[in-house]
DRENKOLRO-514979 format. One line per 5 residues: number of its first residue (from 1); their letters; for each residue x, y, z of N, C-alpha, C, CB. Coordinates in pm, whole numbers, always signed. Each point is the difference from the previous one (the first is absolute). Glycine has a CB too. Layout:
! residues N
NUM> A> X:Y:Z:X:Y:Z:X:Y:Z:X:Y:Z ~ ...
! end
This chain:
! residues 126
1> XXXXX> -2185:+1503:+4229:-133:-18:+49:+1:+27:+169:-50:-182:-211 ~ +157:+136:+272:+9:+28:+153:-8:+150:+35:+146:-208:+26 ~ -92:+310:-83:-16:+110:+19:-132:+73:-12:+209:-36:-49 ~ -271:-28:-38:-139:+65:-26:-125:-98:+59:+106:+120:-233 ~ -62:-225:+303:-104:-53:+59:-23:-144:-80:-98:+247:+78
6> XXXXX> +146:-380:-6:-31:-103:-87:-116:-86:+55:+237:+6:-80 ~ -288:+36:+185:-137:-65:+47:-124:+56:-75:+101:-30:+233 ~ -190:-54:-276:-118:+39:-95:-82:+101:+36:-5:-206:-59 ~ +0:+239:+200:-68:+87:+62:+89:+149:+18:-130:-220:+111 ~ +245:+225:-158:+76:+117:+12:-62:+103:-85:+203:-125:+50
11> XXXXX> -249:+252:+7:-42:+106:-98:+55:+25:-116:-51:+81:+164 ~ +203:-107:-173:+39:+40:-158:-45:-115:-98:+220:+137:+77 ~ -230:-260:-25:-70:-81:-95:-151:-2:-31:+180:-112:+64 ~ -239:+101:+63:-147:+20:-23:-64:+105:-64:+7:-105:+167 ~ +20:+259:-146:-9:+91:-39:+14:+22:-197:+73:+32:+291
16> XXXXX> +64:-88:-295:+35:+24:-139:-90:-125:-74:+270:+120:+48 ~ -305:-234:+36:-77:-85:-88:-146:+50:-16:+147:-193:+68 ~ -180:+252:+40:-139:+55:-39:-2:+107:-110:-65:-44:+234 ~ +172:+156:-247:-5:+77:-102:+17:-54:-121:+58:+140:+133 ~ -15:-253:-155:+19:-78:-124:-126:-68:-46:+232:-35:+66
21> XXXXX> -332:+21:+21:-99:-85:-53:-111:+77:-85:+48:-153:+201 ~ -147:+82:-228:-85:+72:-108:-93:+130:+49:-7:-242:-113 ~ -17:+242:+250:-91:+102:+34:+61:+123:+95:-178:-195:-27 ~ +279:+152:+93:+53:+83:+120:+6:+131:-55:+140:-176:+115 ~ -62:+216:-224:+50:+137:-6:-121:+52:-54:+256:-23:-32
26> XXXXX> -370:-12:-48:-123:+73:-60:-73:+34:+137:-27:-134:-251 ~ +29:+45:+354:-71:+27:+132:+51:+134:+52:-23:-252:+59 ~ +179:+242:-39:+41:+102:+68:-31:+140:-74:+170:-164:+101 ~ -131:+158:-240:-37:+144:-73:-137:+31:+7:+170:-26:-161 ~ -279:-65:+153:-119:+58:+8:-17:+46:+161:-94:-148:-217
31> XXXXX> +125:+88:+305:-10:+34:+135:+97:+157:+7:-33:-300:+95 ~ +106:+327:-160:+73:+128:+12:-97:+120:-28:+220:-117:-72 ~ -330:+68:-3:-93:+96:-36:-101:+39:+108:+34:-85:-221 ~ -39:-3:+311:-90:+36:+132:-51:-137:+57:-91:+242:-95 ~ -24:-220:+164:-56:-94:+44:-118:-90:-94:+75:+147:+205
36> XXXXX> -65:-287:-179:-85:-61:-93:-83:-98:+89:+164:+27:-210 ~ -277:-64:+148:-71:-108:+83:+33:-120:-111:-220:+154:+149 ~ +201:-282:-89:+57:-125:-67:-45:+2:-148:-6:-141:+221 ~ -142:+129:-228:-48:-15:-125:+14:+95:-95:-125:-119:+100 ~ +158:+260:-64:+47:+119:-96:+127:-28:-46:-122:+170:+113
41> XXXXX> +213:-223:-27:+141:-22:-12:-11:-128:-106:+93:+97:+262 ~ -166:-199:-245:+4:-98:-87:-54:+21:-140:-4:-119:+196 ~ -102:+188:-190:-50:+42:-150:+119:+82:-81:-263:+25:+93 ~ +313:+64:-32:+102:+99:-51:+130:-86:-41:-94:+203:+160 ~ +129:-284:-75:+106:-99:-36:-33:-76:-139:+46:-33:+259
46> XXXXX> -159:-17:-259:-47:-84:-105:+2:+74:-140:-142:-122:+175 ~ +91:+257:-168:-3:+69:-122:+150:+62:-15:-271:+51:+16 ~ +361:-35:+53:+112:+51:-46:+112:-96:-25:-76:+192:+108 ~ +59:-324:-73:+70:-122:+12:+18:-64:-145:-95:-31:+244 ~ +225:-14:-290:-1:-76:-122:-23:-135:+43:+149:+149:-126
51> XXXXX> -114:-184:+248:-12:-139:+62:-138:-36:-17:+179:+28:+171 ~ -229:-143:-122:-143:-77:+6:-45:+103:+127:+49:-306:-85 ~ -170:+291:+113:-70:+62:+101:+46:-57:+123:-189:+46:-138 ~ +199:+47:+243:+52:-59:+158:-128:-24:+58:+224:+140:+52 ~ -204:-253:+24:-111:-62:+86:-5:+72:+104:+18:-211:-62
56> XXXXX> -150:+213:+140:+1:+69:+113:+84:-57:+108:-209:+72:-68 ~ +212:-200:+58:+93:-76:+85:+150:+50:+10:-150:-190:-60 ~ +187:+184:-85:+129:+41:-9:+41:+143:+42:-8:-163:-168 ~ -97:+247:+146:+23:+143:+34:+1:+8:+144:-107:+87:-203 ~ +8:-147:+266:+16:+6:+159:+128:-81:+44:-265:+15:+35
61> XXXXX> +324:-97:-69:+127:-62:+40:+107:+98:-41:-86:-242:-25 ~ +84:+311:-84:+119:+97:-10:-20:+102:+88:+42:-42:-225 ~ -171:+114:+255:-14:+93:+91:+53:-6:+141:-169:+24:-137 ~ +114:-187:+179:+69:-41:+130:+135:+19:+18:-150:-148:+7 ~ +220:+69:-119:+160:+7:-6:+38:+130:+26:+28:-171:-164
66> XXXXX> -80:+268:+83:+40:+147:+4:-18:+51:+141:-68:+38:-243 ~ -43:-85:+293:-25:+69:+139:+94:-51:+110:-246:+26:-61 ~ +268:-149:+44:+71:-77:+82:+145:+64:+17:-146:-204:-71 ~ +189:+247:-48:+145:+46:-9:+1:+154:+21:+68:-193:-168 ~ -179:+258:+208:-1:+127:+44:-3:+107:-105:+110:-92:+185
71> XXXXX> -155:+33:-342:-7:+118:-103:-143:+29:-21:+213:-63:-123 ~ -302:-11:+159:-143:+33:-20:-71:+16:+154:-3:-141:-249 ~ -90:+246:+240:-90:+3:+126:-146:-23:-51:+157:+171:+135 ~ -221:-250:-45:-138:-40:+0:-77:+67:+117:+67:-220:-109 ~ -151:+292:+42:-93:+82:+80:-164:-48:-9:+181:+204:-45
76> XXXXX> -230:-224:+163:-139:-57:+15:-84:+103:+74:+84:-243:+5 ~ -179:+298:-77:-93:+101:+83:-109:-71:+63:+44:+186:-153 ~ -89:-93:+247:-107:-42:+83:-145:+11:-69:+151:+72:+195 ~ -150:-53:-336:-131:+1:-46:-62:-125:-30:+54:+199:-76 ~ -161:-213:+59:-79:-125:-15:-70:+17:-149:-49:-35:+281
81> XXXXX> +84:-64:-366:+110:-106:+29:+154:+74:-11:-169:-207:-108 ~ +249:+116:+180:+127:+52:+25:+69:+37:-138:+12:-140:+222 ~ +69:+230:-222:+59:+36:-122:+145:+7:+15:-197:+116:-64 ~ +277:-198:-16:+124:-43:+11:+107:+67:-124:-122:-225:+123 ~ +219:+314:-81:+64:+54:-113:+152:-48:+28:-174:+215:-43
86> XXXXX> +245:-184:-68:+140:-27:+7:+60:+118:-63:-18:-250:-4 ~ +136:+283:+71:+85:+104:-38:+166:-34:+26:-216:+162:+56 ~ +299:-67:-98:+131:-30:+19:+49:+33:+124:+24:+22:-214 ~ +58:-72:+300:+57:+67:+108:+144:+76:-72:-114:-192:+202 ~ +146:+284:-110:+120:+70:-43:+121:-78:-69:-70:+141:+185
91> XXXXX> +95:-270:-110:+91:-97:-57:-54:-28:-127:+71:-97:+209 ~ -185:+48:-229:-44:-56:-131:-11:+101:-105:-120:-169:+118 ~ +103:+293:-85:+7:+111:-101:+152:+17:-53:-206:+125:+122 ~ +289:-127:-29:+159:-12:-52:+54:-124:-79:+40:+127:+204 ~ -117:-243:-161:+13:-117:-107:-71:+37:-135:+1:-178:+193
96> XXXXX> -104:+204:-191:-67:+36:-129:+85:+92:-71:-224:-30:+89 ~ +265:+142:-53:+101:+107:-81:+108:-91:-23:-52:+238:+109 ~ +110:-313:-31:+131:-50:-63:-35:-101:-78:+143:+54:+173 ~ -250:-134:-185:-37:-90:-100:-28:+68:-125:-83:-147:+167 ~ +11:+256:-170:-3:+86:-114:+109:+53:-54:-177:+41:+74
101> XXXXX> +308:-16:-8:+108:+29:-49:+59:-105:-56:+9:+160:+135 ~ -37:-298:-86:+77:-107:-66:-69:-18:-125:+78:-116:+206 ~ -211:+121:-210:-51:-17:-126:+29:+109:-107:-163:-124:+122 ~ +197:+246:-81:+18:+93:-88:+135:-26:-62:-150:+156:+121 ~ +242:-229:-29:+141:+4:-60:+8:-124:-102:+115:+113:+224
106> XXXXX> -208:-230:-175:-10:-100:-104:-53:+54:-129:-34:-165:+174 ~ -83:+256:-180:-48:+45:-131:+82:+86:-68:-201:-25:+75 ~ +298:+90:+5:+101:+86:-54:+106:-89:-95:-29:+164:+222 ~ +43:-292:-181:+85:-92:-65:-48:-112:-85:+120:+60:+174 ~ -260:-32:-226:-70:-112:-35:+59:-25:-147:-222:+48:+157
111> XXXXX> +272:+31:-222:+68:-33:-113:+111:-83:+13:-76:+187:-73 ~ +169:-148:+137:+124:-72:+38:-41:-133:+55:+127:+212:+50 ~ -226:-224:+38:-43:-160:+55:-57:-71:-107:-59:+63:+231 ~ -12:-2:-337:-54:-76:-126:+102:-42:-78:-193:+120:-10 ~ +285:-29:-3:+121:-60:-86:+91:-98:+42:-8:+192:-74
116> XXXXX> +31:-176:+205:+53:-114:+75:-77:-144:-6:+83:+188:+148 ~ -208:-174:-136:-84:-142:-19:+45:-40:-127:-217:+47:+129 ~ +192:+33:-233:+8:-60:-146:+150:-32:-24:-208:+142:-97 ~ +306:-79:+137:+146:-51:+1:+0:-131:+61:+100:+225:+18 ~ -148:-239:+100:+16:-129:+68:-83:-112:-67:+43:+125:+215
121> XXXXX> -158:-95:-260:-88:-109:-58:+87:-27:-129:-256:+74:+97 ~ +307:+0:-162:+62:-25:-142:+127:-80:+29:-89:+226:-116 ~ +167:-211:+232:+106:-68:+45:-36:-140:+32:+92:+207:+75 ~ -202:-219:+7:-32:-125:+33:-58:-99:-123:-37:+115:+232 ~ +8:-57:-316:-69:-72:-112:+126:-60:-110:-240:+179:+28
126> X> +350:-107:+1:+126:-63:-76:+56:-138:+38:+61:+230:-21
! end
């Protein structure tokens, strides 16, 4: 752990924790498509997710965390009323692409993972 950061706020720990949560990867994948307003992003996430609906508060917290780490850009227009949009930074785009590669790797091994689970469950029942 020391080589990768033993502090809770070490980027290796906090970013991996974010990627493993319920919503972050979906946010990154959608933002990879372009700019989104908060409400549009939330509606789309609700329609695509197999999870329960994301609350406005949780989406705001996730976007702020991603913005804090430099993955998401928040733009505020001078329009009245103000128009706030979210998009990926270059680093966020790179992270989204690497996350998609990880998902593809997992999906390519889904049968092996499923078989390992069955074998482990069967062994623990004995």
